[in-house]
C-alpha positions in Angstrom: -20.9 43.7 -3.5 -19.1 46.7 -2.0 -19.2 45.1 1.4 -17.6 41.9 -0.1 -14.9 44.0 -1.8 -14.2 45.7 1.5 -14.0 42.3 3.2 -11.7 40.9 0.4 -9.4 43.9 0.7 -9.2 43.5 4.5 -8.5 39.8 4.2 -5.9 40.5 1.5 -4.2 42.9 3.9 -4.1 40.4 6.7 -2.9 37.6 4.3 -0.1 39.8 3.0 0.9 40.6 6.5 1.0 36.9 7.4 3.0 36.1 4.3 5.5 38.7 5.2 5.8 37.2 8.7 6.3 33.8 7.2 9.0 35.2 4.8 10.8 36.7 7.8 10.4 33.5 9.8 12.2 31.4 7.2 15.5 32.0 9.1 14.0 31.4 12.6 13.4 28.3 14.6 11.0 25.5 13.5 8.2 26.3 16.0 8.0 29.9 14.9 7.9 28.9 11.2 5.1 26.4 12.0 3.1 29.0 13.8 3.5 31.4 10.9 2.4 28.7 8.4 -0.7 28.0 10.5 -1.5 31.7 10.6 -1.1 31.9 6.8 -3.3 28.9 6.3 -6.0 30.5 8.4 -5.8 33.8 6.6 -5.8 32.1 3.2 -9.0 30.1 4.0 -10.8 33.4 5.0 -9.5 35.2 1.9 -10.5 32.3 -0.3 -14.0 32.2 1.1 -14.6 35.9 0.4 -13.2 35.6 -3.1 -15.5 32.6 -3.8 -18.5 34.8 -2.6 -17.3 37.6 -4.9 -17.0 35.3 -7.8 -20.6 34.1 -7.3 -22.0 37.7 -7.4 -19.6 39.2 -10.0 -21.4 40.2 -13.2 -18.6 41.1 -15.6 -16.0 38.8 -17.0 -13.3 41.4 -16.3 -13.9 41.5 -12.6 -14.0 37.6 -12.5 -10.7 37.5 -14.4 -9.1 40.0 -12.1 -10.2 38.1 -9.0 -9.0 34.8 -10.4 -5.6 36.2 -11.5 -5.1 37.8 -8.0 -6.0 34.6 -6.3 -3.7 32.5 -8.5 -0.8 34.9 -7.9 -1.3 34.7 -4.2 -1.6 30.9 -4.3 1.7 30.6 -6.2 3.4 32.9 -3.7 2.0 30.9 -0.8 3.1 27.6 -2.3 6.6 28.9 -2.9 6.9 30.1 0.7 5.6 26.8 2.0 8.1 24.9 0.0 10.9 27.1 1.2 9.7 26.7 4.8 9.4 22.9 4.5 12.8 22.7 2.8 14.5 24.8 5.5 12.9 22.6 8.3 14.1 19.4 6.6 10.7 18.2 5.7 10.6 16.8 2.2 7.6 15.6 0.2 8.1 12.3 -1.6 7.3 12.4 -5.3 6.2 8.8 -5.5 6.5 5.5 -3.7 10.0 4.2 -3.6 10.7 0.6 -4.2 13.4 -1.1 -2.2 14.9 -4.3 -3.3 16.5 -6.7 -1.0 20.0 -7.4 -2.2 21.8 -10.5 -1.1 25.2 -11.5 -2.0 24.6 -15.1 -1.0 21.4 -17.1 -0.6 20.3 -17.7 3.0 20.6 -21.2 4.3 17.7 -21.6 6.6 16.5 -25.0 7.8 12.9 -25.1 8.9 11.6 -27.8 11.3 9.4 -30.5 9.8 5.7 -30.2 10.8 3.7 -33.3 11.4 0.1 -33.0 10.2 -2.3 -35.6 11.4 -5.1 -36.8 9.3 -8.6 -35.9 10.2 -10.6 -39.0 11.3 -14.0 -37.5 12.1 -13.6 -38.2 15.8 -13.9 -34.9 17.8 -12.4 -36.4 20.9 -9.2 -37.5 19.3 -8.5 -34.1 17.7 -6.2 -32.5 20.3 -4.0 -29.5 19.7 
């Protein structure tokens, strides 16, 4: 368990460093922001795996609550930074499907050609296309 706590603290250090880099990159160009977001995602995945392992071996409710609270706080901070980075880059997430109605001021006057459909007479040779 001590080894897992040490790993969690190390991953937390690297995750906080990546979050700080992303915070600083909000004012920079799009490519730099995307690289920082990718780095944060990688660090978050590693941190989350270690926390999951700790939750599996934790024996007291207090340590479980502490781990969950810490993870939720970091998750909220991460989501807030991602939203800011996406907003600054001009990427917007749609809330739901939009319906577009076709508006016409006048009905369209379209004349379609008449189609001649021949009757089927069971003769395969006379059926030409």
